[in-house]
N, C-alpha and C positions, 0 to 999 in steps of 0.2 A: 769491731767487738768481739772476743769469744765468749760464746754462755754454753755453760755446762749444767744439764738439768738431771740428777740423778731420781730415778724411777722410785715408788713407793718401796720406803725402808721398815724393813718387817723384824720387829722385835729386835734379840742380842746378836744374831746372827748379823744382818743387814747393818748394826751399827759397827760390828767389829769388820765388816767390809769396807766402810766408807773410811774409819780411821787408819785401816793397814793399804788401802787401794785408793782413795782419794788423792793422795798427792803426787801418787805417778801419774795418776789420768788427768789431773787437770795439768800437770805439767807437760805431756803431750798433748797435750790439746790447746796448751798456751791459752787456758782458760782466765779470762779475765773476771768472770764472775761467775758463782755459784748457785744454784738452787735446787732445795730438794723438797720432796714429798714424805711429810714425816709423820703421818696420821696414823699409822700401826705400828710405830717404832717403840712404844712401851709394851713390851708384853704381847704385842701383834695386833693389840686394840689402842686407839687413843695416844697420848703422850703425856709426859708429866715434866715438872719444872726442871728437874737434873737430868733428863734426856734432852730438854730445848737446849738447857746452859754444854752439854756434852755437843751435841750437833754443830752449834754454833764453834766452838773452841776447834772443830775440824777443820774450821774454815769455810763452809757454809754460808752463804750473803743471808738469803731469805729463805723462809721454811712454810710451805704450802701444806693445804691437807685435803680435808674433803669430807664425807658423813662420819668417819669413826672419831672427827675431831671433841666431838663432847664423850666419847665412852669413859675418860677419868674424870668422875665428876669433879674433883679440884682443879681441873684446868680454869674453870669460871674464876679462881680466886688467883692466874695470873696473866690469863691470855690478853686482857687489856694492856700490860705491862710490856709489852713487846710486840712491838708495830712492824717488826720482820719476821715475825710468826703470822699466818696469814688464815682465816677460814674462807669460806666460799663468800662471796661477794651478795651472792643472792640471796641469803638466808633475809628473814624480814628486818624491816628498821626497828632499832632496838639491840638486836642481838650484840651480844657482847664480842669484842675483837676488832680487827680490822680486816678489809676482802681486797687491799691494793696498797701498794706501797711505790714509791720512788725512791731508789737506794742508790748511794753514789760507789763505785768501784774506786779500787787502789789510784788509778792514774786520774781520776776526776770525773771518769763517764757518769754518766747517767740513765740507769736501767728502770722501768715500771715493769711491776708485775702485777699481775692480776689474776686470781683463782676462784673460780668456777664451779660448781655441783651441776650436774644434768638431774633431768624429772620423768626421764623412763626407766622404769622399772626400779624408781626409788620415791624419794618422798616426796609430797607434792609442795614446793616451795617456790619461789619465785622466779619468773624467768629467766635463764641466764642470757638469752639472747637478749632482751631490752636492758637488762641491768650491765649486760659487756656493754652495748652501745656508749652509756653515760659515763659508767666507770672508765672507758678509754677517751674518749674525750674531755678528761679532768686531768688523765694521766698524760697526754701528751700536749698539756699545757706547759710540762715540763721536760718533758724528754720525747726522742723521737724514737726510740726503743721500746718495744713492750712485751713481754713474754706473757702467755697465757697460758696455765695449768688448767685443765677442762677436767673434773673429776667426774666420770659419768660412765654407765654401763652401756649404752647402745650405741656401736658403732656409728650407726647411721647419724645420731644425735650429733657425735662427736664430729665425723664431716661437713654436717648441715654447719655448725657454727665454723670450720674452719673455714667455708666458703661465704660465710655470711661475715668472716672478719677479715678476708683475704685482701691485703691492701692497706688497712688502717693497722695491723698491727705485724710486730717482726715474726712471731711464731706462736702458732697453735699446737700444744701437746696434750695428748690426754694420760689419765691417770686410772686407777681404779681397778682393774681390771687383773693386773699384776702380769698380763703374759704379752710380752713384747710383740709387736707388730712388724712389717716387713715393709709397709707403704710408706716408708719416708719419701717426699717431694716437695718442693719450691712452688709453689700456686703460682698462676700467671702474675696477680698483683705482688709478687717477693713477700709472700708470706709462709715458713718453712711450717710446715705440716706432717706429725706422727699421730696416730690414732692411739697408741699405749705406747709410754716408755718403757716398761718392763718393772721390774722390780727384784729390789738389793735387798737378798737375803738367800734362804734356804730354797734351791731348786728339788731337792727329792723330798717332794711336799706338793700339797695342792693347794697352787695360791700362797704359799708359804708356810700353811698350816698342815703338822702330822697328817701323811697321808690315808694312815691305820683308820684315824679320826675320822675323817670325811668320808672315807669310802663305807665305812660302819653306820656313818648316818645317811648316806643314799639307801644303804640296804635294808635299814629297821626305821627310818624315818623319824628317830627321837632324838629329843635336843642332847649335844654334847658339850664340853669345856674346849674351844678351840685352843690349844696350844701349838705354838710355833714350831716347826722343825729344825734340825740343828745341820744338817750335813747338804754337800754340794753347794756351797754358795757361791756366789755370783754378783757381780756391781752391773748394775744394769744403769741405761739412762740414755743422752741424746748429747752431743755436741753441735751448736749452731754457730754461723756465722754473721755478724750483723754490720751494714754499712750506718755508722754513728748518724751520719749525715742525712740519710734516707729513711732509715731504718728498715730499709729491704734485706731481707737474708740471702745470702751469697752460696751456702753448703747448708747441709744435715748430715749428721752420721749418727745412725745408733753405735751404742756402745754396749759391749757385754764382757766381760773380763772375767774368769773365774779367780777366785783365792787360791794362793799356791796350795797345792796340797789336798785340793778338796775333789779331785775325780774327774774334772772337765779340763782338757785339752785346748789351748788355741786362744788367745785373747778375738774379741773380733768386734773390728769397729766398721759399719759400713754405710753408706749412705751415699748423697748427692752433692755435687758440689766439687773443688778443686782436692784433687789427692792429697791425702796429710801425708807426714813424714813416713818412711819404708817402714819405720821401727813400731809402728801403731799398727801393722798388719791392714789397714783398712783397703775395702774394698771399693773406689766410689766412681762416681762418671761426671762429667764435667754439668754443671746445669746450662 
């Protein structure tokens, strides 16, 4: 089974990249199942019902999120209506919404998706490590394939969770920092790992926000409205291949594809595992 994960979608530029690039990227990677982090998809912060509907119509099977899921207050009116729109599972008991789901692919396979949020430099919610253990046990009653989006700030916390879950899930992929890392690997127990999948949106920016706003904030230390940037739009994410019988991963590839005419040359898909078709411009090694 081939799973495609789309890194944090930021505002209209990110949604445009999904609309225009997802069909070809999914086809090249023979994606059976698509997951995307949507917590910045509406104006750069939060998500609305219309944006959720739009992203599902693009062919995304499950949407994950993180700390910004609550930024648009009307989210409380609809988050419970979509079991495939996830908020981190380690929010306290009674929090609206769903932290994990088992979904079915078009071919009839099953995939468990678990969303977690880190605690280092973030809000003090429940322990993601302990919550993960319980959630994974429930998911694996229904499927061998489990994909984890760990929305966290600290690379150390992400790496620690990757090692903690090695062998018990198919993949642990980090989100939140919006900067794609180059440390993709398959851990000894068969779990694919990447510290951060990157960002789908404007890369002439500071993590998706207009750079002038962020520079001024660093210079002056004053609050400012964070507006999404618009130029140099890139689709970023990761593709993993999983054995449905064992739940173990056989390959992982980073994806970074510019929107045509956005001033960046060359699609880049790199990773470990069997080389993808030549037209993908993959640069990979056998795992």
